[in-house]
N, C-alpha and C positions, 0 to 999 in steps of 0.2 A: 785807485785800482786794486784787485780783490786781492787778497793773500792765497797763498796756497802754501800748502806743507807736507811734509814729508811722514805721511803716515803708517808707522812702526806692527806688524801683527805677529808678537811670537808663537811659535806652536809647538807642541815636542819634538813634533817630526820636520815640516817646513818651518817659515819662517816667508811671510808675504809682504808687499810694502809697495807702497805706490805715490802719486798725487793724490794730496783729495784740496779741495777750494772751500774756502770759507762755509760756502752755500753747500756743502754737501756732498759735490759733484765730483766722481773719481776721475782718474786716468794715471795712463799707463802703466798697469802693475805687473809684479814680476813676482815668481817665486822661488826662493833657495834651499837648499837643506840648514835647516835652521845648525847655527855654529858647534862646534863639538864643546868649547869654553868661552872666558867670560871676554879674554883678550879678542878670540876671534870677532864677537859678537860686534864691540867694538871698533874693531877693526872692519868688517863688514858694514858696520855703521856712516867710517869715515867714507867708504869709499861710493853707498850712496848719495852722503852729501856732497861728495865732490862729482857726484852724474849731476844733480841736481843744486846749485850754487845758488841760489835767488833763492831759497826757500825762507818760508817767515819762521823756522822753527818744526821743531819734530814734535811728534804724536807716537806713543807705544801704548798699543794692546797688550799685557802680558797676564799670564797664568798666576796666582796666591792673590793673596791679603795683601794688597798696594797701599802703603801708605801715603797719608799725604807726604811726608821728607822725601820719599824716591824709593823707600826701602819695603823689600816681599816680603812678606811673610807666609808660611805655612811651607806646602812642599805643591811641588808640580813637575812633571818632564821633563824639566830644564832643571837641574838640580842646581846650578852656579849661580841664578839670577834672584836666589832667596839668602838675603845675609847682608851685602853689598850695598850701597845707594846707590841703585843705578841708574837713577836720574840724573844727580850728579856727576855718577862717571862718565854717563852719556854726553853732558853739557862740556866737560872738561876735554871730553875728544873729538867732537867734530866743533866746538866754539858756537856751541846752537843753545836755542831756549829750550827748553823740553818737560814735557808731563806725560805721565803714565797712570794709566785706569789697570784698574781688572778687565781681563777681556771679554767677558758676558757681562761686566757693569757697559762696557765700549758696546757693547749688541743692542742693549737695554735702551743708552742713549741713543743712539742710530735710529732705533724705532721709534722711541715717542720723540724724536724731533724731525725728522723727514717719513719713517716707515707706518710701519700697520698697528704700530702701540699710539697715534697720533690722539685717534678721537674716543679711547679709552683709558680709565683713572686707573684699574687695575691691571696686573698684565704679569708673566712669568715668560721668561727667557731665557732658553737650554740652549747652551752649545755642546756641540758632539765633535767634537776633534780627537786626539790622541788618549784626551780624560773629555769630562764632564764637568761644568764649568755651568753657572745661572747665575738671575739676577733677580729680584724684585723690584714691580713698580708699584706703587702705592700709592694712590690720589694724585698721579702722574709724574713722582719723585724716583727716582732708583734708590735704593735702598742701602747703607752699607750695614747693618749694623753695629751691637757695641765692638766684639772681636774683630771689625773687617768680614766676616765670616757670612754674613747675609746672601741666601742664593746659590751655598756650596754643594748644590747639589750629586754631584759627583762625591762625598763624602755619607748618604743616604744607605742605611744595610738594608743587605737584600740575603734571602737565601740561595744557595747555587750549591747542587748534587750536596746537602747537610751541612754546609757549611756558609760563615756569614761574610759576605762580601760586600766593598766598595762599592756602589754603583756605576764608579768610572769600568773598575774590575770588568765588570759584566756587559755593561752596554757603552764601551767606548770604542770607537776604531780599534784602537790598540788589540781592545778584544776579542774582537772579530776577529782579527789579524793571527791573536795568539792560539784563538780557538780553532782555526783551519789549519795552521800549523799542528797544534794537538793532532785533528782526524788527521790527518798525510803523515804521523811521523818525520817532521822533518824540523831542522832547527828554526824557533820562530823570528831569527834573524835573514832566514834563506824567505821568510816566505814571500806574498805578494801584495802591493797595496788593497788601498778597499776598495780604488777602480775595478784593478784589475779583481779582485773575486766576484762583484758585482759583476763585472763581464763572464767570467768563467760557469759561474751560476745561471745565467742565462742560454750557455752552454750548454747545459746539464748538469753540472759536473755535485756531483751528488753529498759531499762531503761542505762544498762553499753552500748551495743550498740549504741544507742544515744547519752550519753555523750562521748563516743570514738571518733564521726565522727564530734561534735561538735570541739575536739578536733583539730583533723586532719586540719579539715579546718581554726581557726584560727590560727597554725603552719603555714599553707599555706599560708595565709593572711600577715603576719609579710615576708617568704620566699619573697612572691611577692615584699616588699617592700626594702626590702634588697635589693635582684639583681636589682632592677631595682635602685637604689641610686647608687650603686656601681661597678654595671656590673663585680662583678668576676670572677674568671678561674673558681672556684665551692667552693662549700657550702659545710660544713663538719659538722655532728652532732655526737656531745659525748653525755654522760649521761645515766644512767642504761637505759633507752628505747632504747639505739641505736641498742644494743645488740639484741632487736626484731630481727629473722629472716628476715621480712616483712615490717617495718620499711621505709624503702624507696622508698617499691611498694606502700602501703599506704597514703604516702604522696604525691609521685605522682601523686595517683589518685585524690585526692580530688585540690592539684594543677590542675590540666588539667581540672576540672572539673569546675574551677572555673575561670579560662581563656578562654574556650572555646565559649562562647559567647560577649567576647566584641568586641567593633568595628574597634581597634587601637592594632596595631602594637604587642606585646609582647615576651620574652624573656622564655624563654624553658631554666632552671639552669639547668647546671651539681649537682646533690645532690652525696654526699656518706656515709657514717659513717668513724667516725675518727678509723684507722687502727687499733689503742689501743684499741675502744670501751670503756670501761666502766673506764680501764685503763688507759687511756691517759692522766689523770688528775698528777697520778701518775707519770709516765714517763716526764709527763713535769715540772714540780715540781724538777725533780732531774737535768732535762737540766739545770733550772733556777739555783739551785743551786751549778752546775758546771760552768754556766758563771761567776755566783758572786765572786766565788773564784777565777779568772782571774780577775775582776774587779778590 
C-alpha cells in the first residue's frame, strides 16, 4: 500500500497544504491564511491531521535556514517559527512523524526528483513569494552550504533609488504590493493581492503597470547576477507567480531589455517554471521526508 503524507508549505501570507503520495502525486490541496502565532499554527496542523488521520507523516516546507534537528535559523516573513524546535513541537502536537526542510530546497528536490531538473546536473531554483528564496543543485545534489544559507538569493543586495536593498525587498510579491500601495498613497495593509494587481494592470491601471514593470526589472537584475556567478544549465521559478501563463515571457522581455545595450558579452539564461509550479514545495517536502527516513 502506497504511503500518503500531509505536506505543508508555510508562506509569509498563505500556507498551502495537501496530500502527497510517495510517488509525488498531489491531491486535495488547500490554502489558508498563515496562522498569526505558533500556537495557532500547531492548532491548524492538528485540524489538518484530524481531517486526514491515515497519513504516514507530515512533511513541512518552511522559509529560513532549517537545521537537521528542526530548529529554523535566520529570518523570514514568519518570525515566530525561528528559534523553537518546530519539528519537535509539531510531532508532539500531532503525534505524527515530522520532517522539515527549507522551502526553496523543497522546490529543488521536487524538480530534481520528478520535474524540470531531472536531466541536468547544475540548476538554480528561485521561489518568489512574500520573500525570495532559492536553492543550488550542483552535480544533481541540493547544496546546503556551511551555514545552511546556500541559495538564499533574497539576501542579495541591489540598489534602488540610491539605497541598498535586499532582492526580497525589491523583487518579491510583498515588494510589488508595497510599491502599488506607495504609488496609490494607501496603507500597505489595505492593498490588493498579487493576483488582483496583475488583473488591474491588464485593465489599464497605471500604478499597477509601473509597479509590475519595476518588479520584473529587479527580478531580471538578480537573474543576470546569478547566471553570471554560477552559469547553471537552467534557472527554474517556483511560488504562486510561477503559475502565471506569461511569467517567463515577461521575464525574458525585461532581461533582454536590460542586456541589449551592454558593451560586453552576456549569457542569456535558460529560464523555466518548476514543473510542479505552486505545488513544488509540497512535493519536495515529501521527497525530503522519504530521504530522512532512509538516513
